[in-house]
C-alpha positions as CSV (number, residue, x, y, z in Angstrom):
1,X,0.0,0.0,0.0
2,X,1.1,3.5,-0.8
3,X,-0.6,6.7,-1.9
4,X,-1.9,6.2,-5.4
5,X,0.9,8.3,-7.0
6,X,3.4,5.4,-6.9
7,X,1.1,2.5,-7.9
8,X,2.5,1.9,-11.4
9,X,6.1,2.2,-10.4
10,X,5.7,-0.1,-7.4
11,X,3.8,-2.8,-9.3
12,X,6.6,-2.8,-12.0
13,X,9.6,-2.7,-9.7
14,X,8.3,-5.1,-7.1
15,X,6.2,-7.3,-9.4
16,X,3.5,-7.1,-6.8
17,X,-0.1,-6.1,-6.6
18,X,-0.7,-2.5,-5.3
19,X,-3.8,-1.2,-3.5
20,X,-4.1,1.7,-6.0
21,X,-2.4,3.3,-8.9
22,X,-2.6,6.2,-11.3
23,X,-5.6,4.6,-13.1
24,X,-7.7,3.9,-9.9
25,X,-11.1,5.4,-10.7
26,X,-12.7,4.2,-7.5
27,X,-12.4,7.4,-5.4
28,X,-13.9,5.6,-2.4
29,X,-11.0,3.2,-2.3
30,X,-8.4,6.0,-2.5
31,X,-10.3,7.7,0.3
32,X,-10.0,4.6,2.4
33,X,-6.2,4.6,1.9
34,X,-6.1,8.3,2.9
35,X,-8.1,7.5,6.0
36,X,-5.8,4.6,7.0
37,X,-2.7,6.9,6.7
38,X,-4.3,9.3,9.1
39,X,-5.1,6.7,11.8
40,X,-3.0,5.9,14.9
41,X,-0.6,3.0,14.5
42,X,-2.7,0.2,16.1
43,X,-5.8,1.1,14.2
44,X,-3.9,1.5,10.9
45,X,-2.3,-1.9,11.4
46,X,-5.7,-3.5,11.9
47,X,-7.1,-1.8,8.8
48,X,-4.1,-2.9,6.7
49,X,-4.7,-6.5,7.8
50,X,-8.4,-6.2,6.9
51,X,-7.4,-4.9,3.5
52,X,-4.8,-7.7,3.0
53,X,-1.9,-5.3,2.9
54,X,1.5,-6.8,3.6
55,X,3.8,-3.7,3.1
56,X,3.4,0.1,3.2
57,X,5.7,2.5,1.4
58,X,6.1,6.2,2.0
59,X,8.3,8.9,0.5
60,X,10.2,11.2,3.0
61,X,12.3,14.1,2.0
62,X,13.5,15.1,5.5
63,X,17.1,14.0,4.7
64,X,17.6,14.9,1.1
65,X,15.4,18.0,1.0
66,X,12.8,16.6,-1.6
67,X,9.7,18.8,-1.1
68,X,7.2,16.6,-3.0
69,X,7.1,13.9,-0.4
70,X,4.1,12.3,1.4
71,X,4.5,14.7,4.4
72,X,3.9,17.7,2.2
73,X,1.0,15.9,0.4
74,X,-0.6,15.1,3.7
75,X,-3.1,17.9,3.8
76,X,-4.7,16.5,0.6
77,X,-4.3,12.9,1.8
78,X,-6.2,13.8,5.0
79,X,-8.9,15.8,3.2
80,X,-9.5,13.0,0.7
81,X,-9.5,10.5,3.6
82,X,-12.4,12.4,5.1
83,X,-14.5,11.2,2.2
84,X,-14.3,7.5,3.1
85,X,-17.6,5.9,3.7
86,X,-16.6,3.5,6.4
87,X,-18.9,1.3,8.3
88,X,-16.6,0.4,11.2
89,X,-17.9,-1.7,14.0
90,X,-15.4,-0.3,16.5
91,X,-16.7,2.9,18.2
92,X,-13.3,3.7,19.7
93,X,-11.4,4.1,16.4
94,X,-10.2,7.7,16.2
95,X,-10.1,9.0,12.7
96,X,-8.1,12.1,12.0
97,X,-10.0,15.4,12.1
98,X,-9.0,18.1,9.6
99,X,-8.8,20.4,12.7
100,X,-5.8,18.4,13.9
101,X,-3.9,18.7,10.6
102,X,-3.2,22.4,11.2
103,X,-1.8,24.1,14.3
104,X,-3.6,26.8,16.4
105,X,-2.9,29.4,13.7
106,X,-4.4,27.2,10.9
107,X,-1.1,26.3,9.4
108,X,0.1,22.8,8.4
109,X,3.4,22.2,10.1
110,X,5.6,19.5,11.4
111,X,7.6,21.9,13.5
112,X,7.3,23.2,17.1
113,X,3.5,24.0,17.0
114,X,2.5,20.7,15.4
115,X,-0.4,19.1,17.2
116,X,0.2,15.8,19.0
117,X,-2.7,14.1,17.1
118,X,-1.1,14.8,13.8
119,X,2.2,13.4,15.0
120,X,0.4,10.2,15.9
121,X,-0.8,9.6,12.3
122,X,0.8,6.4,11.0
123,X,2.1,8.3,7.9
124,X,4.0,10.7,10.1
125,X,5.2,7.7,12.1
126,X,6.5,6.0,9.0
127,X,8.2,9.1,7.7
128,X,9.9,10.2,11.0
129,X,10.5,6.8,12.6
130,X,13.9,7.0,14.2
131,X,14.8,10.1,12.2
132,X,15.8,12.4,15.1
133,X,17.5,9.6,17.1
134,X,19.7,8.9,14.1
135,X,20.3,12.4,12.7
136,X,20.3,14.4,16.0
137,X,20.3,12.2,19.1
138,X,20.7,15.1,21.5
139,X,17.3,16.5,20.5
140,X,15.3,14.0,22.7
141,X,17.0,15.2,25.9
142,X,16.7,18.8,24.8
143,X,12.9,18.4,24.4
144,X,12.6,17.3,28.0
145,X,14.8,20.1,29.2
146,X,12.3,22.6,27.7
147,X,9.4,21.0,29.5
148,X,8.4,18.2,27.2
149,X,6.7,17.9,23.8
150,X,3.2,19.0,25.0
151,X,4.5,22.1,26.7
152,X,6.5,23.2,23.7
153,X,3.5,22.7,21.4
154,X,1.2,24.7,23.7
155,X,3.8,27.5,24.0
156,X,5.2,27.5,20.5
157,X,3.8,31.0,19.9
158,X,6.1,32.3,22.7
159,X,8.9,34.2,20.9
160,X,11.3,33.7,23.8
161,X,10.8,29.9,23.9
162,X,11.0,29.6,20.1
163,X,14.1,31.7,20.0
164,X,15.7,29.7,22.8
165,X,15.1,26.4,21.1
166,X,16.3,27.6,17.7
167,X,19.5,28.9,19.3
168,X,20.0,25.7,21.3
169,X,22.8,23.7,19.7
170,X,21.5,20.5,21.2
171,X,18.0,20.8,19.6
172,X,19.4,20.1,16.1
173,X,16.8,17.8,14.4
174,X,16.1,19.6,11.2
175,X,13.8,18.5,8.4
176,X,15.5,19.6,5.2
177,X,12.4,19.3,3.0
178,X,10.4,21.8,5.2
179,X,13.6,23.7,6.3
180,X,12.5,23.7,10.0
181,X,13.1,22.1,13.3
182,X,11.2,18.8,13.8
183,X,8.2,18.7,16.2
184,X,9.1,17.7,19.7
185,X,6.3,15.1,19.4
186,X,8.1,13.5,16.5
187,X,11.5,13.8,18.1
188,X,10.5,11.9,21.2
189,X,8.0,9.3,19.8
190,X,8.6,5.6,20.4
191,X,9.6,3.4,17.6
192,X,6.9,1.5,15.6
193,X,5.7,-1.8,17.0
194,X,2.9,-2.9,14.8
195,X,5.0,-2.4,11.7
196,X,8.6,-3.5,10.9
197,X,11.0,-1.4,8.9
198,X,12.3,-3.5,6.1
199,X,13.9,-0.9,3.8
200,X,15.1,2.7,4.0
201,X,17.0,4.1,1.1
202,X,20.4,5.8,1.7
203,X,18.7,9.2,1.4
204,X,15.6,8.1,3.4
205,X,13.5,9.1,0.4
206,X,11.9,5.6,0.2
207,X,10.8,3.9,3.4
208,X,9.0,0.5,3.4
209,X,7.4,-1.2,6.4
210,X,6.0,-4.7,6.8
211,X,2.7,-5.2,8.5
212,X,3.3,-7.5,11.5
213,X,0.9,-10.4,12.0
214,X,-1.7,-9.6,14.6
215,X,-3.2,-12.1,17.0
216,X,-6.0,-12.8,14.5
217,X,-3.8,-12.4,11.4
218,X,-5.4,-15.4,9.7
219,X,-9.0,-14.3,10.3
220,X,-11.1,-13.7,7.2
221,X,-12.7,-10.2,7.4
222,X,-16.1,-9.8,5.8
């Protein structure tokens, strides 16, 4: 599974079936994919198993600076995902609200003012999984020194706090595609546990994750 943009390339290169491609006319199906990418990890993994998905691929430009990655596409992915007509029997599943895609100023960002709910989307988890720990390991402790991720998000509009963080030589996790510091929520998130990273290219542009088998992995969903 991936966003529909890469369907043809993936089917040719991997000789595998993809969930969608550039000729998918079923907009409801594309909307379901968008919805899954906006779910929290556990819910997204369950949906992937229901859909028969074995692997998920995302594009991430945080290392090489590519601006056309899935993170920058996410406002459209989330908006399209809102159109999914889903009859889900689980009342506790928490679909992403478009309100959570933007910060308190109405701006889409993955920097200091990014909302926690957006950072929990599985697409963001795929993109940034281990990113700050590898690229800037001192950032995690710096976040705690400034009061934690939630405190930074709530006070991101404070000029003094923002200036202090930007001048802090230990908070150095920078997303090169968006040319900004990475959200403290993303910098301190745990590694994925429902998905297994199986491939990340040398520039991190392509990241592929395998859906782990759940306790009822062999159950037939109807």
